[in-house]
BABALO-993191 format. One record per residue: residue in three letters; x, y, z of N, C-alpha, C in turn. Coordinates in nm, 4 decimals, m for minus. Example, Ala and Ser with C-alpha at 12.3 -4.5 7.8 and 13.67 -1.06 7.14 Angstrom:
! residues 2
{resn->ala	n.c1->1.3190	n.c2->m0.5690	n.c3->0.7800	ca.c1->1.2300	ca.c2->m0.4500	ca.c3->0.7800	c.c1->1.3200	c.c2->m0.3300	c.c3->0.7800}
{resn->ser	n.c1->1.2850	n.c2->m0.2250	n.c3->0.7080	ca.c1->1.3670	ca.c2->m0.1060	ca.c3->0.7140	c.c1->1.2900	c.c2->0.0030	c.c3->0.7870}
***
This chain:
! residues 89
{resn->unk	n.c1->1.6191	n.c2->m0.6226	n.c3->0.4233	ca.c1->1.7469	ca.c2->m0.6742	ca.c3->0.4654	c.c1->1.7306	c.c2->m0.7742	c.c3->0.5787}
{resn->unk	n.c1->1.6367	n.c2->m0.7514	n.c3->0.6670	ca.c1->1.6175	ca.c2->m0.8419	ca.c3->0.7802	c.c1->1.5809	c.c2->m0.9821	c.c3->0.7328}
{resn->unk	n.c1->1.5038	n.c2->m0.9918	n.c3->0.6268	ca.c1->1.4620	ca.c2->m1.1236	ca.c3->0.5780	c.c1->1.5801	c.c2->m1.2062	c.c3->0.5283}
{resn->unk	n.c1->1.6904	n.c2->m1.1440	n.c3->0.4952	ca.c1->1.8072	ca.c2->m1.2162	ca.c3->0.4438	c.c1->1.8979	c.c2->m1.2689	c.c3->0.5547}
{resn->unk	n.c1->1.8763	n.c2->m1.2248	n.c3->0.6774	ca.c1->1.9642	ca.c2->m1.2636	ca.c3->0.7874	c.c1->1.9631	c.c2->m1.4139	c.c3->0.8130}
{resn->unk	n.c1->1.8503	n.c2->m1.4784	n.c3->0.7917	ca.c1->1.8393	ca.c2->m1.6222	ca.c3->0.8146	c.c1->1.8805	c.c2->m1.7064	c.c3->0.6958}
{resn->unk	n.c1->1.9361	n.c2->m1.6432	n.c3->0.5921	ca.c1->1.9785	ca.c2->m1.7114	ca.c3->0.4698	c.c1->1.8680	c.c2->m1.8016	c.c3->0.4130}
{resn->unk	n.c1->1.7534	n.c2->m1.7423	n.c3->0.3794	ca.c1->1.6410	ca.c2->m1.8220	ca.c3->0.3288	c.c1->1.6665	c.c2->m1.8727	c.c3->0.1873}
{resn->unk	n.c1->1.5872	n.c2->m1.9717	n.c3->0.1468	ca.c1->1.5915	ca.c2->m2.0216	ca.c3->0.0096	c.c1->1.5010	c.c2->m1.9385	c.c3->m0.0811}
{resn->unk	n.c1->1.4005	n.c2->m1.8746	n.c3->m0.0222	ca.c1->1.3008	ca.c2->m1.7990	ca.c3->m0.0968	c.c1->1.2646	c.c2->m1.6725	c.c3->m0.0199}
{resn->unk	n.c1->1.2533	n.c2->m1.5618	n.c3->m0.0931	ca.c1->1.2015	ca.c2->m1.4377	ca.c3->m0.0355	c.c1->1.0852	c.c2->m1.3932	c.c3->m0.1224}
{resn->unk	n.c1->0.9744	n.c2->m1.3560	n.c3->m0.0576	ca.c1->0.8573	ca.c2->m1.3073	ca.c3->m0.1292	c.c1->0.8515	c.c2->m1.1554	c.c3->m0.1171}
{resn->unk	n.c1->0.8364	n.c2->m1.0885	n.c3->m0.2300	ca.c1->0.8274	ca.c2->m0.9428	ca.c3->m0.2346	c.c1->0.6867	c.c2->m0.9053	c.c3->m0.2800}
{resn->unk	n.c1->0.6130	n.c2->m0.8335	n.c3->m0.1956	ca.c1->0.4764	ca.c2->m0.7930	ca.c3->m0.2270	c.c1->0.4756	c.c2->m0.6430	c.c3->m0.2540}
{resn->unk	n.c1->0.4633	n.c2->m0.6077	n.c3->m0.3809	ca.c1->0.4581	ca.c2->m0.4675	ca.c3->m0.4247	c.c1->0.5754	c.c2->m0.3858	c.c3->m0.3693}
{resn->unk	n.c1->0.6994	n.c2->m0.4293	n.c3->m0.3923	ca.c1->0.8131	ca.c2->m0.3586	ca.c3->m0.3334	c.c1->0.8354	c.c2->m0.2173	c.c3->m0.3866}
{resn->unk	n.c1->0.7790	n.c2->m0.1842	n.c3->m0.5020	ca.c1->0.8012	ca.c2->m0.0497	ca.c3->m0.5566	c.c1->0.6869	c.c2->0.0466	c.c3->m0.5261}
{resn->unk	n.c1->0.5836	n.c2->m0.0015	n.c3->m0.4593	ca.c1->0.4661	ca.c2->0.0806	ca.c3->m0.4311	c.c1->0.5041	c.c2->0.2034	c.c3->m0.3489}
{resn->unk	n.c1->0.4710	n.c2->0.3206	n.c3->m0.4007	ca.c1->0.4951	ca.c2->0.4455	ca.c3->m0.3304	c.c1->0.6362	c.c2->0.5004	c.c3->m0.3423}
{resn->unk	n.c1->0.7210	n.c2->0.4339	n.c3->m0.4193	ca.c1->0.8591	ca.c2->0.4794	ca.c3->m0.4341	c.c1->0.8747	c.c2->0.5656	c.c3->m0.5592}
{resn->unk	n.c1->0.9744	n.c2->0.6511	n.c3->m0.5588	ca.c1->1.0060	ca.c2->0.7280	ca.c3->m0.6793	c.c1->1.0511	c.c2->0.6303	c.c3->m0.7873}
{resn->unk	n.c1->1.0401	n.c2->0.6678	n.c3->m0.9143	ca.c1->1.0841	ca.c2->0.5772	ca.c3->m1.0215	c.c1->1.2293	c.c2->0.5318	c.c3->m1.0062}
{resn->unk	n.c1->1.3174	n.c2->0.6216	n.c3->m0.9658	ca.c1->1.4589	ca.c2->0.5846	ca.c3->m0.9507	c.c1->1.4782	c.c2->0.4839	c.c3->m0.8378}
{resn->unk	n.c1->1.4108	n.c2->0.5062	n.c3->m0.7267	ca.c1->1.4229	ca.c2->0.4139	ca.c3->m0.6140	c.c1->1.3561	c.c2->0.2803	c.c3->m0.6455}
{resn->unk	n.c1->1.2435	n.c2->0.2835	n.c3->m0.7153	ca.c1->1.1768	ca.c2->0.1595	ca.c3->m0.7558	c.c1->1.2685	c.c2->0.0770	c.c3->m0.8452}
{resn->unk	n.c1->1.3362	n.c2->0.1415	n.c3->m0.9379	ca.c1->1.4300	ca.c2->0.0715	ca.c3->m1.0259	c.c1->1.5435	c.c2->0.0100	c.c3->m0.9451}
{resn->unk	n.c1->1.5916	n.c2->0.0818	n.c3->m0.8461	ca.c1->1.6988	ca.c2->0.0314	ca.c3->m0.7603	c.c1->1.6541	c.c2->m0.0925	c.c3->m0.6828}
{resn->unk	n.c1->1.5322	n.c2->m0.0900	n.c3->m0.6324	ca.c1->1.4786	ca.c2->m0.2057	ca.c3->m0.5595	c.c1->1.4693	c.c2->m0.3267	c.c3->m0.6519}
{resn->unk	n.c1->1.4182	n.c2->m0.3077	n.c3->m0.7727	ca.c1->1.4067	ca.c2->m0.4193	ca.c3->m0.8671	c.c1->1.5440	c.c2->m0.4720	c.c3->m0.9074}
{resn->unk	n.c1->1.6409	n.c2->m0.3838	n.c3->m0.9228	ca.c1->1.7776	ca.c2->m0.4275	ca.c3->m0.9544	c.c1->1.8363	c.c2->m0.5096	c.c3->m0.8399}
{resn->unk	n.c1->1.8046	n.c2->m0.4721	n.c3->m0.7172	ca.c1->1.8511	ca.c2->m0.5487	ca.c3->m0.6015	c.c1->1.7893	c.c2->m0.6879	c.c3->m0.6013}
{resn->unk	n.c1->1.6625	n.c2->m0.6976	n.c3->m0.6372	ca.c1->1.5965	ca.c2->m0.8282	ca.c3->m0.6454	c.c1->1.6642	c.c2->m0.9143	c.c3->m0.7511}
{resn->unk	n.c1->1.6964	n.c2->m0.8560	n.c3->m0.8654	ca.c1->1.7680	ca.c2->m0.9295	ca.c3->m0.9707	c.c1->1.9031	c.c2->m0.9767	c.c3->m0.9186}
{resn->unk	n.c1->1.9762	n.c2->m0.8906	n.c3->m0.8503	ca.c1->2.1071	ca.c2->m0.9278	ca.c3->m0.7949	c.c1->2.0946	c.c2->m1.0447	c.c3->m0.6974}
{resn->unk	n.c1->1.9946	n.c2->m1.0399	n.c3->m0.6105	ca.c1->1.9736	ca.c2->m1.1492	ca.c3->m0.5152	c.c1->1.9449	c.c2->m1.2799	c.c3->m0.5879}
{resn->unk	n.c1->1.8630	n.c2->m1.2715	n.c3->m0.6917	ca.c1->1.8294	ca.c2->m1.3905	ca.c3->m0.7690	c.c1->1.9513	c.c2->m1.4471	c.c3->m0.8402}
{resn->unk	n.c1->2.0339	n.c2->m1.3601	n.c3->m0.8945	ca.c1->2.1551	ca.c2->m1.4053	ca.c3->m0.9630	c.c1->2.2539	c.c2->m1.4709	c.c3->m0.8668}
{resn->unk	n.c1->2.2424	n.c2->m1.4390	n.c3->m0.7377	ca.c1->2.3284	ca.c2->m1.5003	ca.c3->m0.6362	c.c1->2.2690	c.c2->m1.6305	c.c3->m0.5826}
{resn->unk	n.c1->2.1574	n.c2->m1.6744	n.c3->m0.6418	ca.c1->2.1008	ca.c2->m1.8039	ca.c3->m0.6063	c.c1->1.9777	c.c2->m1.8007	c.c3->m0.5184}
{resn->unk	n.c1->1.9296	n.c2->m1.6838	n.c3->m0.4812	ca.c1->1.8107	ca.c2->m1.6738	ca.c3->m0.3982	c.c1->1.6864	c.c2->m1.6763	c.c3->m0.4865}
{resn->unk	n.c1->1.5924	n.c2->m1.7645	n.c3->m0.4548	ca.c1->1.4654	ca.c2->m1.7655	ca.c3->m0.5274	c.c1->1.3817	c.c2->m1.6481	c.c3->m0.4792}
{resn->unk	n.c1->1.3227	n.c2->m1.5764	n.c3->m0.5735	ca.c1->1.2442	ca.c2->m1.4573	ca.c3->m0.5411	c.c1->1.1062	c.c2->m1.4687	c.c3->m0.6031}
{resn->unk	n.c1->1.0037	n.c2->m1.4460	n.c3->m0.5220	ca.c1->0.8661	ca.c2->m1.4414	ca.c3->m0.5690	c.c1->0.8233	c.c2->m1.2957	c.c3->m0.5612}
{resn->unk	n.c1->0.7835	n.c2->m1.2400	n.c3->m0.6742	ca.c1->0.7525	ca.c2->m1.0974	ca.c3->m0.6832	c.c1->0.6076	c.c2->m1.0776	c.c3->m0.7254}
{resn->unk	n.c1->0.5343	n.c2->m1.0005	n.c3->m0.6473	ca.c1->0.4009	ca.c2->m0.9535	ca.c3->m0.6844	c.c1->0.4169	c.c2->m0.8040	c.c3->m0.7036}
{resn->unk	n.c1->0.3848	n.c2->m0.7555	n.c3->m0.8238	ca.c1->0.4174	ca.c2->m0.6165	ca.c3->m0.8561	c.c1->0.3132	c.c2->m0.5574	c.c3->m0.9501}
{resn->unk	n.c1->0.2700	n.c2->m0.4326	n.c3->m0.9212	ca.c1->0.1727	ca.c2->m0.3654	ca.c3->m1.0069	c.c1->0.2355	c.c2->m0.3090	c.c3->m1.1330}
{resn->unk	n.c1->0.3655	n.c2->m0.2899	n.c3->m1.1331	ca.c1->0.4354	ca.c2->m0.2387	ca.c3->m1.2508	c.c1->0.4647	c.c2->m0.3569	c.c3->m1.3433}
{resn->unk	n.c1->0.3700	n.c2->m0.3857	n.c3->m1.4310	ca.c1->0.3766	ca.c2->m0.5053	ca.c3->m1.5152	c.c1->0.5007	c.c2->m0.5054	c.c3->m1.6035}
{resn->unk	n.c1->0.5285	n.c2->m0.3964	n.c3->m1.6701	ca.c1->0.6427	ca.c2->m0.3923	ca.c3->m1.7624	c.c1->0.7737	c.c2->m0.4185	c.c3->m1.6891}
{resn->unk	n.c1->0.7947	n.c2->m0.3507	n.c3->m1.5777	ca.c1->0.9201	ca.c2->m0.3670	ca.c3->m1.5032	c.c1->0.9343	c.c2->m0.5077	c.c3->m1.4480}
{resn->unk	n.c1->0.8249	n.c2->m0.5633	n.c3->m1.3975	ca.c1->0.8342	ca.c2->m0.6971	ca.c3->m1.3397	c.c1->0.8556	c.c2->m0.8037	c.c3->m1.4464}
{resn->unk	n.c1->0.7919	n.c2->m0.7901	n.c3->m1.5620	ca.c1->0.8124	ca.c2->m0.8890	ca.c3->m1.6681	c.c1->0.9523	c.c2->m0.8794	c.c3->m1.7276}
{resn->unk	n.c1->1.0098	n.c2->m0.7609	n.c3->m1.7265	ca.c1->1.1466	ca.c2->m0.7452	ca.c3->m1.7771	c.c1->1.2473	c.c2->m0.8239	c.c3->m1.6944}
{resn->unk	n.c1->1.2223	n.c2->m0.8394	n.c3->m1.5657	ca.c1->1.3191	ca.c2->m0.9083	ca.c3->m1.4801	c.c1->1.2802	c.c2->m1.0524	c.c3->m1.4475}
{resn->unk	n.c1->1.1570	n.c2->m1.0922	n.c3->m1.4801	ca.c1->1.1078	ca.c2->m1.2247	ca.c3->m1.4408	c.c1->1.1622	c.c2->m1.3357	c.c3->m1.5300}
{resn->unk	n.c1->1.2143	n.c2->m1.4390	n.c3->m1.4656	ca.c1->1.2522	ca.c2->m1.5584	ca.c3->m1.5410	c.c1->1.1266	c.c2->m1.6344	c.c3->m1.5814}
{resn->unk	n.c1->1.0280	n.c2->m1.6364	n.c3->m1.4928	ca.c1->0.8990	ca.c2->m1.6989	ca.c3->m1.5211	c.c1->0.7922	c.c2->m1.6132	c.c3->m1.4548}
{resn->unk	n.c1->0.6789	n.c2->m1.5991	n.c3->m1.5207	ca.c1->0.5734	ca.c2->m1.5126	ca.c3->m1.4678	c.c1->0.4363	c.c2->m1.5738	c.c3->m1.4917}
{resn->unk	n.c1->0.3420	n.c2->m1.5275	n.c3->m1.4127	ca.c1->0.2024	ca.c2->m1.5684	ca.c3->m1.4258	c.c1->0.1178	c.c2->m1.4432	c.c3->m1.4386}
{resn->unk	n.c1->0.0184	n.c2->m1.4482	n.c3->m1.5250	ca.c1->m0.0773	ca.c2->m1.3391	ca.c3->m1.5390	c.c1->m0.2079	c.c2->m1.3884	c.c3->m1.4786}
{resn->unk	n.c1->m0.2579	n.c2->m1.3129	n.c3->m1.3815	ca.c1->m0.3825	ca.c2->m1.3487	ca.c3->m1.3147	c.c1->m0.4955	c.c2->m1.2612	c.c3->m1.3646}
{resn->unk	n.c1->m0.6109	n.c2->m1.3224	n.c3->m1.3790	ca.c1->m0.7315	ca.c2->m1.2487	ca.c3->m1.4149	c.c1->m0.8451	c.c2->m1.3053	c.c3->m1.3320}
{resn->unk	n.c1->m0.9075	n.c2->m1.2210	n.c3->m1.2524	ca.c1->m1.0145	ca.c2->m1.2636	ca.c3->m1.1621	c.c1->m0.9712	c.c2->m1.3795	c.c3->m1.0734}
{resn->unk	n.c1->m0.8464	n.c2->m1.3760	n.c3->m1.0265	ca.c1->m0.7958	ca.c2->m1.4766	ca.c3->m0.9347	c.c1->m0.7502	c.c2->m1.6061	c.c3->m0.9976}
{resn->unk	n.c1->m0.7539	n.c2->m1.6157	n.c3->m1.1293	ca.c1->m0.7112	ca.c2->m1.7377	ca.c3->m1.1984	c.c1->m0.5942	c.c2->m1.7077	c.c3->m1.2908}
{resn->unk	n.c1->m0.5052	n.c2->m1.8053	n.c3->m1.3048	ca.c1->m0.3923	ca.c2->m1.7908	ca.c3->m1.3967	c.c1->m0.4442	c.c2->m1.8029	c.c3->m1.5393}
{resn->unk	n.c1->m0.4225	n.c2->m1.6983	n.c3->m1.6186	ca.c1->m0.4666	ca.c2->m1.7012	ca.c3->m1.7579	c.c1->m0.3507	c.c2->m1.7213	c.c3->m1.8545}
{resn->unk	n.c1->m0.2314	n.c2->m1.6788	n.c3->m1.8151	ca.c1->m0.1119	ca.c2->m1.6963	ca.c3->m1.8977	c.c1->0.0069	c.c2->m1.7218	c.c3->m1.8069}
{resn->unk	n.c1->0.1035	n.c2->m1.7968	n.c3->m1.8572	ca.c1->0.2286	ca.c2->m1.8143	ca.c3->m1.7839	c.c1->0.3397	c.c2->m1.8397	c.c3->m1.8835}
{resn->unk	n.c1->0.4607	n.c2->m1.8082	n.c3->m1.8417	ca.c1->0.5763	ca.c2->m1.8302	ca.c3->m1.9272	c.c1->0.6895	c.c2->m1.7381	c.c3->m1.8888}
{resn->unk	n.c1->0.7973	n.c2->m1.7418	n.c3->m1.9648	ca.c1->0.9089	ca.c2->m1.6501	ca.c3->m1.9383	c.c1->0.8615	c.c2->m1.5046	c.c3->m1.9465}
{resn->unk	n.c1->0.9143	n.c2->m1.4211	n.c3->m1.8588	ca.c1->0.8732	ca.c2->m1.2811	ca.c3->m1.8553	c.c1->0.8860	c.c2->m1.2115	c.c3->m1.9890}
{resn->unk	n.c1->0.9956	n.c2->m1.2366	n.c3->m2.0605	ca.c1->1.0175	ca.c2->m1.1713	ca.c3->m2.1901	c.c1->0.9102	c.c2->m1.2114	c.c3->m2.2910}
{resn->unk	n.c1->0.8689	n.c2->m1.3378	n.c3->m2.2879	ca.c1->0.7637	ca.c2->m1.3829	ca.c3->m2.3803	c.c1->0.6302	c.c2->m1.3183	c.c3->m2.3464}
{resn->unk	n.c1->0.5983	n.c2->m1.3092	n.c3->m2.2187	ca.c1->0.4725	ca.c2->m1.2457	ca.c3->m2.1798	c.c1->0.4738	c.c2->m1.0970	c.c3->m2.2112}
{resn->unk	n.c1->0.5881	n.c2->m1.0335	n.c3->m2.1963	ca.c1->0.6006	ca.c2->m0.8915	ca.c3->m2.2282	c.c1->0.5743	c.c2->m0.8662	c.c3->m2.3762}
{resn->unk	n.c1->0.6056	n.c2->m0.9636	n.c3->m2.4600	ca.c1->0.5845	ca.c2->m0.9504	ca.c3->m2.6040	c.c1->0.4461	c.c2->m0.9992	c.c3->m2.6477}
{resn->unk	n.c1->0.3717	n.c2->m1.0630	n.c3->m2.5586	ca.c1->0.2405	ca.c2->m1.1183	ca.c3->m2.5914	c.c1->0.1401	c.c2->m1.0045	c.c3->m2.6119}
{resn->unk	n.c1->0.0723	n.c2->m1.0053	n.c3->m2.7256	ca.c1->m0.0232	ca.c2->m0.8983	ca.c3->m2.7574	c.c1->m0.1341	c.c2->m0.8861	c.c3->m2.6539}
{resn->unk	n.c1->m0.1791	n.c2->m0.9993	n.c3->m2.5977	ca.c1->m0.2867	ca.c2->m0.9941	ca.c3->m2.4974	c.c1->m0.2401	c.c2->m0.9204	c.c3->m2.3721}
{resn->unk	n.c1->m0.1185	n.c2->m0.9467	n.c3->m2.3304	ca.c1->m0.0633	ca.c2->m0.8797	ca.c3->m2.2122	c.c1->m0.0397	c.c2->m0.7325	c.c3->m2.2429}
{resn->unk	n.c1->0.0169	n.c2->m0.7048	n.c3->m2.3582	ca.c1->0.0466	ca.c2->m0.5664	ca.c3->m2.3955	c.c1->m0.0808	c.c2->m0.4824	c.c3->m2.4009}
{resn->unk	n.c1->m0.1878	n.c2->m0.5387	n.c3->m2.4542	ca.c1->m0.3123	ca.c2->m0.4639	ca.c3->m2.4663	c.c1->m0.3822	c.c2->m0.4489	c.c3->m2.3306}
{resn->unk	n.c1->m0.3906	n.c2->m0.5571	n.c3->m2.2544	ca.c1->m0.4658	ca.c2->m0.5543	ca.c3->m2.1292	c.c1->m0.3940	c.c2->m0.4808	c.c3->m2.0163}
{resn->unk	n.c1->m0.2609	n.c2->m0.4936	n.c3->m2.0101	ca.c1->m0.1890	ca.c2->m0.4415	ca.c3->m1.8942	c.c1->m0.0938	c.c2->m0.3266	c.c3->m1.9249}
{resn->unk	n.c1->m0.0563	n.c2->m0.3114	n.c3->m2.0497	ca.c1->0.0402	ca.c2->m0.2074	ca.c3->m2.0847	c.c1->m0.0196	c.c2->m0.0985	c.c3->m2.1723}
{resn->unk	n.c1->m0.1460	n.c2->m0.1147	n.c3->m2.2114	ca.c1->m0.2126	ca.c2->m0.0143	ca.c3->m2.2925	c.c1->m0.1532	c.c2->0.0033	c.c3->m2.4301}
{resn->unk	n.c1->m0.0975	n.c2->m0.1034	n.c3->m2.4842	ca.c1->m0.0326	ca.c2->m0.0950	ca.c3->m2.6154	c.c1->m0.1121	c.c2->m0.1713	c.c3->m2.7191}
***
């Protein structure tokens, strides 16, 4: 909440769901979506690949520090390479 006091154009979230219960993690991600829908640009780094790709307008997949895939979150979520490597599907 403190980061919003200065009315920034961009807020960066680094692992915001780390250590939270599933319900609270979902609430945090929903809040990020709400902020984005109100016009705030949000940069999210998140270990929960499925949840982050579900809400991402655009996403990057990193492997060994390099971008290997990029695109809309929904497209990456459906990509077989992402599903196999990060979602165990």
